[in-house]
C-alpha positions as CSV (number, residue, x, y, z in Angstrom):
1,M,249.7,-13.3,-3.6
2,A,252.7,-14.7,-5.4
3,D,252.6,-14.1,-9.4
4,D,253.0,-18.0,-9.7
5,A,249.9,-18.7,-7.7
6,L,247.0,-20.8,-9.1
7,V,243.8,-18.8,-9.4
8,P,240.6,-20.9,-9.9
9,V,238.5,-20.2,-12.8
10,G,236.2,-22.8,-13.3
11,V,235.0,-26.0,-11.8
12,V,233.9,-29.3,-13.3
13,A,230.2,-29.6,-13.0
14,R,229.5,-32.9,-14.7
15,P,230.3,-34.5,-18.0
16,H,228.5,-33.5,-21.4
17,G,227.6,-36.3,-23.4
18,V,229.4,-39.7,-23.7
19,R,232.7,-38.6,-25.6
20,G,234.3,-36.9,-22.5
21,E,233.5,-33.4,-23.0
22,L,233.0,-31.5,-19.9
23,R,230.4,-29.0,-18.5
24,V,232.4,-26.6,-16.5
25,H,230.8,-23.8,-14.1
26,C,232.9,-20.5,-14.8
27,L,233.7,-18.8,-11.6
28,N,233.5,-15.4,-13.5
29,P,230.5,-15.4,-16.1
30,E,231.9,-12.5,-17.9
31,S,235.2,-13.7,-18.5
32,R,236.7,-15.2,-21.9
33,L,239.8,-16.9,-20.0
34,L,238.3,-20.2,-20.6
35,Y,237.7,-19.9,-24.3
36,E,241.2,-18.6,-24.9
37,V,243.5,-20.6,-23.1
38,G,245.5,-23.6,-24.9
39,E,246.3,-25.2,-21.6
40,I,244.9,-25.4,-18.1
41,L,245.8,-26.7,-14.6
42,L,243.5,-29.2,-13.2
43,R,243.4,-29.2,-9.3
44,G,241.9,-31.9,-7.7
45,S,242.5,-34.4,-5.1
46,D,245.2,-36.1,-6.5
47,G,247.3,-33.1,-7.2
48,V,247.6,-30.3,-10.2
49,R,248.4,-31.3,-13.6
50,L,248.7,-29.4,-17.0
51,V,246.2,-30.5,-19.7
52,E,245.7,-29.3,-23.3
53,V,242.3,-27.8,-24.0
54,E,241.3,-28.8,-27.5
55,S,237.9,-27.1,-27.6
56,A,235.9,-24.8,-25.4
57,R,232.3,-23.3,-26.3
58,R,229.4,-21.9,-24.7
59,G,227.1,-24.2,-23.1
60,P,223.6,-24.0,-21.7
61,K,222.8,-21.8,-18.5
62,G,226.4,-20.0,-18.8
63,A,228.4,-23.3,-18.6
64,V,231.6,-23.7,-20.8
65,L,231.6,-27.0,-22.6
66,M,235.3,-28.1,-22.7
67,V,237.3,-30.7,-24.2
68,L,240.8,-31.8,-22.8
69,S,243.4,-33.9,-24.4
70,T,243.4,-36.2,-21.4
71,V,239.8,-36.8,-21.4
72,A,238.4,-39.7,-23.3
73,G,234.9,-40.8,-22.8
74,R,232.2,-40.1,-20.1
75,E,233.7,-42.3,-17.2
76,A,237.0,-40.1,-17.4
77,A,234.7,-36.7,-17.7
78,E,232.8,-38.4,-14.4
79,A,236.1,-38.8,-12.4
80,L,236.7,-35.2,-12.9
81,R,233.6,-33.7,-11.5
82,G,234.5,-31.0,-8.6
83,T,237.9,-30.4,-9.9
84,E,239.1,-26.9,-10.2
85,L,240.4,-25.8,-13.4
86,C,243.1,-23.1,-12.6
87,V,245.6,-20.6,-14.3
88,P,248.6,-19.0,-13.0
89,R,248.0,-15.5,-11.8
90,T,250.2,-14.1,-14.6
91,A,247.7,-15.4,-17.1
92,L,244.9,-13.1,-15.7
93,P,244.7,-9.6,-17.9
94,E,246.6,-6.6,-16.2
95,T,244.2,-4.5,-14.0
96,A,244.0,-0.6,-13.9
97,D,245.6,1.0,-10.7
98,D,242.2,1.5,-9.2
99,E,241.3,-2.3,-9.7
100,W,242.2,-5.5,-8.3
101,Y,240.9,-9.3,-8.4
102,F,239.9,-11.0,-5.3
103,V,242.3,-13.3,-5.3
104,D,244.7,-10.6,-4.9
105,L,243.0,-9.5,-1.8
106,I,243.5,-12.9,0.2
107,G,246.4,-12.3,2.5
108,L,246.3,-8.5,2.9
109,A,246.7,-7.3,6.2
110,A,243.4,-5.3,7.4
111,Q,244.0,-2.1,9.4
112,T,242.3,1.0,10.2
113,E,243.1,4.4,8.9
114,S,244.9,5.0,12.2
115,G,247.0,1.7,11.6
116,D,245.4,-0.3,14.1
117,A,245.4,-4.0,12.9
118,L,242.1,-5.6,12.3
119,G,243.2,-9.2,10.7
120,R,244.3,-10.7,7.7
121,V,241.9,-11.3,4.8
122,V,241.5,-14.9,4.2
123,D,238.4,-15.1,1.7
124,V,235.9,-12.7,-0.5
125,I,232.5,-14.1,-0.5
126,E,230.1,-12.9,-3.3
127,Y,226.5,-12.6,-2.3
128,P,223.7,-11.5,-4.6
129,T,223.8,-8.3,-3.5
130,I,227.0,-7.4,-2.2
131,N,230.6,-8.8,-1.9
132,C,232.3,-9.1,1.5
133,L,236.1,-9.5,3.0
134,V,236.2,-12.4,5.4
135,V,238.7,-11.1,8.0
136,L,240.3,-13.4,10.4
137,D,241.5,-12.1,13.9
138,A,242.2,-13.8,16.9
139,G,240.5,-17.0,15.7
140,M,237.2,-15.3,14.6
141,V,236.1,-13.9,11.4
142,R,234.1,-10.8,10.2
143,E,232.4,-10.5,7.0
144,V,233.0,-7.0,6.1
145,P,230.9,-5.4,3.1
146,M,233.3,-4.2,0.2
147,A,231.1,-1.0,0.2
148,D,231.1,2.4,2.1
149,P,231.6,3.2,4.9
150,Y,233.4,0.0,5.6
151,L,236.1,-0.3,2.7
152,I,238.4,2.7,2.4
153,A,241.3,1.9,0.3
154,V,243.1,-1.3,-1.2
155,D,246.8,-1.3,-1.5
156,V,247.5,-4.6,-3.1
157,S,251.4,-3.8,-4.0
158,G,251.8,-2.7,-0.3
159,G,250.2,-5.8,1.2
160,S,247.0,-4.3,3.0
161,L,243.9,-2.8,2.9
162,T,242.3,0.0,5.1
163,L,238.9,-0.3,6.7
164,S,236.6,1.7,9.1
165,P,236.4,0.2,12.5
166,I,234.3,-2.9,12.3
167,T,232.9,-2.9,15.6
168,D,229.0,-2.9,14.6
169,I,229.9,-6.3,12.5
170,P,229.4,-9.5,14.4
171,D,232.3,-12.2,14.5
172,R,231.8,-15.7,14.0
173,K,234.0,-18.8,14.2
174,P,235.9,-19.7,10.9
175,R,235.0,-22.3,8.6
176,K,237.6,-24.7,7.6
177,H,238.9,-23.0,4.6
178,E,238.9,-19.5,6.1
179,R,241.4,-20.8,8.8
180,G,244.3,-18.5,7.2
181,S,246.8,-21.4,7.0
């Protein structure tokens, strides 16, 4: 992933009140990033725009309640429903050598220990019990668990990850966002 790529960190769920405050679903509930940024990028159907964050506070059920400088009133807040809140990749805290963000895995080449190509990672899905890499190859995808014995090694700087052979995982047709454009 390019260092200047946008990383979604939240999604506008709905307005909160009548003054334009937003109820935001935080994609990583453990992160403090939405509380600490002074500016955020809004990405919606009309493109991407930078806005100033006037305030952010904890809301009900893990939501973040935000006031943005350009949102005045409930109607303006309602118009943002479903809009992604993004930051540049460089705004995320550094990781240790053996850590990575899911967003860093998208685009990595998947291969076996012997170097046989298995495809390319096009998504990471977080299930309640396990996270899975979505690997696209020859027009089909496989959801590969991010656990032993499947995930052997990750080399983000080298652009690849190593998986055990995934012959026991059924493949399926890719969903629209998994087509690896």
